[in-house]
Phi, psi and omega in degrees: 000318178301309182296316182295319180298324180292319181294318178299320178293328179280337188302312183297345183276348176293149181292147177297147172076359180281143182300333183296333176297314179298316182296315181297310182300305180285330176295318176297325177299311178298321177297322176300316179295320181289326179295316181297316180298317179301313179301319181296315182291329183280316189262345178043065179297159176296316181274046184302322181297318181300314179292327175291327179290317173302314178303320178295321175300314177300316178299323176295320177304309180300319178301316178296316178303316181295319176299320180296316179292314178302315179299321175296327178289317185267339181248134182293320181238123185280120176293152176219127353284159180218189185301331181295326178294322175301313182293329177295317183290339173287321181304313188303308176299324176297314182297314183297315179298314179298315180295317179302313182292321180298320182273356185288321178069196180260355182287166178285152185285136181244116179301329182299324181293319178296322178294321175301316179298320184293325178296312181297318175298322180291319181294309181290325177299321176298317179293322177291322183294315185292314192258346185232304188287310185292324175294324179296310182295332182272004184268106182289350180288343179253148176297154185296325180292326176289327175292322179296318178299317184301310184283349175294324184294313178294329179297317177296326178295323181297313178302313176306320180297316177298319180295320181296314180302314177296333176303310185269351182263351180290150179289160183119170180286128182270094183278167184303315181301321180297319177298322179294314175302315180297320180292320178299313182293316185295321180294321177301315182295317183293322176295322173298323177294312178300318178299321181292321180279330186272343184056036176076014181297328182242062186297327180298308180294325180289322180295330176296325175294320175296321178299317180294330174296319175305313182299319180293318176296316179296321180292324181298316182292326183280338183288141181300335185286353184295339177279354183247011178292129177072026184255044173243089181293141173078004181286152181245144175297138177264136178273073187269192184290319181302312180292325174299317178295315178303306184293322179295322183293320181296320178297341177276358178298327183296307177293330180295315177300312181300319179297311188291323178293316181291328183282330181278352184081004179285159175292129185283129182275083186295318187294313179295320181292321180296313179299313177301320179296317179297313179300312180297318179297323181293316182292321180295316178303313179299319181294319182292320177298319178291323180295318180293318178295317176301317182296318180291323178295317181294325180293320177293321179293320178297318179298319180297313182295321184293340185249003180236148177282124187289343179275311189258347186079000180283166171301151175259186185299321183298307185295323181295313181297325176293316177296321179295320178298318182291323180292323182288341180289336187241003181183202177239083183295153172268132177239129178243132177245136184228127181233125182288141176265132176083009185290324181295324181293324175296315177302313185293321185272329182246353182099160182293328182297318175294324178296318178295320177291330175295316179299318176301314180296322179298313178298320179298314182291322181292315180297322178294324180288330180285334181055041177083004180281123178071185178250120177264134184220151171260123185270350182131143181061232178251031179253125177241160184220150177230128177251124174247099189290324190241006185280146174276171184296318179299315179297322178297316178298322181292321181295316184292323179295325176292316179297320176302318181291326178295329178277358178280341177279144184291159177252133173268105185232116182049042178087002183246143171263108186248131180246113180232135176262191180204144172261126192234124172238145182226144177209170175226164177166171179256354175256119182302315180296320178291320179291328174295319181293316176300319178298323179290324180289325175294320176296320180296319176298319177300322183290317183287329182264350183067021181291160173295315169199164180224137174263146177298131169224158187301322182304332179295324177297323176301314181295319179299316180299318182295320180292319176299316176300316182294320178299318177298316179296320177298320182302309180296325180287329180288322179289329181269004181067036183271353175279145179230169179239142171231161191226128183255128185295143167241119193251161172275144173252145006266357189282340177080014182284139183288130181247308179235171166225149177256129178272135184229140181268148175223149177217101177053229185262000184286138175280138178301333177296341182262308191277332180295311181300324175298320177292329178294319184289321185264358174091351178297343182298331182296309181291316179297319177296327176293318182295316178299315180302308183297312180303313179298316183292319178298320181291324178297315180296325182288324178293323179296322179290328185272325188250349177059234183296340181274350179295154177296148180285323180219165175226138181252144179233130176281131180236129185274165176300324184290324176295318184294330181277352184284130179298138176085009183293322181295322178291329175293321176297314178299320180293314176304315182293316181294320182289332181263348181075019180273135173290139184300327180297343180273355183255136173244123176260120182261126180233151178272159176299326179296324181295327183252002182300316186284353180075208176069224186302319182299311181296321177298320180293320179296315179303313182300319179297320180294322180292332178290340183106003178280141178280137181251126178240136172268113184276154181050043186297142179099353187244356185271208186285304188208074189305304185293326173301320181298325181302335180274337184248342179244130175291113187235140174246330182233135171249123177258105181290128189301148181301332184294336178277342185269321192306316181250036184293331183281349175267137177296143177147196194292327182300318175292322180297315184295313178303320175296315180298322185291318180293326176296320180295313181296317179297319182292329182267000182069027179262170177257133178252136178235120177274127184264155173071032180282118187242349182225155174297328176301315176295321181294319176296321180290323180294323179300317183291335182278343176120002175289132183244353176226140185212162180213139175161178187295335178301327183259342180151135178280160177300121180222166180295328184214098179295162183274097176268072185239008179083359179248120182242185177267118183293159181292330180223000000 
């Protein structure tokens, strides 16, 4: 481009009539064609045929220029029109076809862009007609054919003007190559306009403009971005400020022409101005109609998007609440809220993409089961809702029971068989906010009681209020230091000597079976669990200092699924050990099978704890989801055999068989087994005979603030 621009700048300085003018002018044109061909072969654009067509048009321009010079060399007087004009008129269609195809891209065609081009063509055409074409056609001194050829050039220029406008107004990324093409076409058009008005008086400077257009076209083909022109599929043209100014300026050509003709004293061409005004008015009306229609369509699309969940396509919370409000004005609609169980574990274990696909599958199955009954919505996350505007309570229960049954079947998602249940609550009422609250209370009750679904009754509010009250009291109790720890011995068999202790939390007369689940649901278990961990570790260190060899070897702390999922839990454990000076090997973290069954964050936390040196115990072993499978995925040191296998151990039957199998599994895997819930000497003796060497239960000692670490225990028999 730099070299070409320098040649163009030097061209007007060459002496008139010198052979160098012809050689430089036509030589630069041929070089431009060669550069365009080089660019096509190097970058291999998708629209290669369009570029070859454009190159052929440029070559015809160069050929016409050369023919013009040759005619002037051999003939003293150049005929007009002649063969060079024919070649020029061949060049224009090739250039126009090439440019239109290059800029078309792969996006969908927009009629609005064609109308904009027609408006521009009408405005420019009016100016050309009044000031160039009609005066030329009305000149009787020239033959008719010569006049037609003369007006053909500005007509082609008008078409080129429209094409240039479409080049930059089409949707898509405006890359460097596109701007260079546009600049070359605009320059060629501008020089043609000046040539028509100037009648070739400054041919040297104008020819330099044509040459610079060649340079810009060649540079456009050589630039790497030439293969990316028009590669934004589905994009729509924007009716922005620039387009508005352009179209508004074009519509002003009618009064501008009228003013110029009147000011110059010429006879006003009323017919041409009138036709131009009508055409422009009609095109602008069509364009505005299209713009209004597009705006209405986009408004409808936005409204649809605002009322629909973009993942599942179901109604969203906003649409659901609007329909609920309308239904409540004329009756007592049934509202069902559904929350998936185990969805977080799916996300943690398989990733959010699988989780999203699961939500889509759940939405599809629920929709298929409903058969168009009611309005199904996704309220957010893994929560769905169903609005039954005209159903009775009995009909609502039947539908909800059907939905619960549909969700019991596993989902095949991305190569995984996923089994998710749901907590479902249903309620009715005439107040939208209240009926949603009732359905939420019922859903919460279904989740806590593991029921198939729950219908709202007033008693559920009492339970919810009681739980809220209990949660507030627990918050105050934790701040006031009212929680305490007791410790239950874990003894060796058969001598009953204390080996470990398990730390258990107590709060006044409230049962842990009542307040621990509440703490897990309201999140207080995270803070309470950290307090238990730090207190237990500090107490263990104090016992070691006080009792020496009679102190317990290890202390176990129960950890909930909520704690394992908490970010930074492993760091809390590490900080506690460092702060108390306790070795990691002395700590046993007890987790339930349910807590780690879903994998994901919980299992990673357990793995990091084990890497830290902390021992891991599976509590209530044998009663969870997939006990033996967990032993392959979770790093375990201790298995605590559930009390249910110990209660009837002395009786022949399946309990004894399972207890025997479990001790064989632990021995085979090199793990430690602890039998829980031992209450009689007979149970202790039977466990010892089966191979158990550690046990825990009331027979050996109840949970107390300070066990008797004196080396004397309760023997197995």
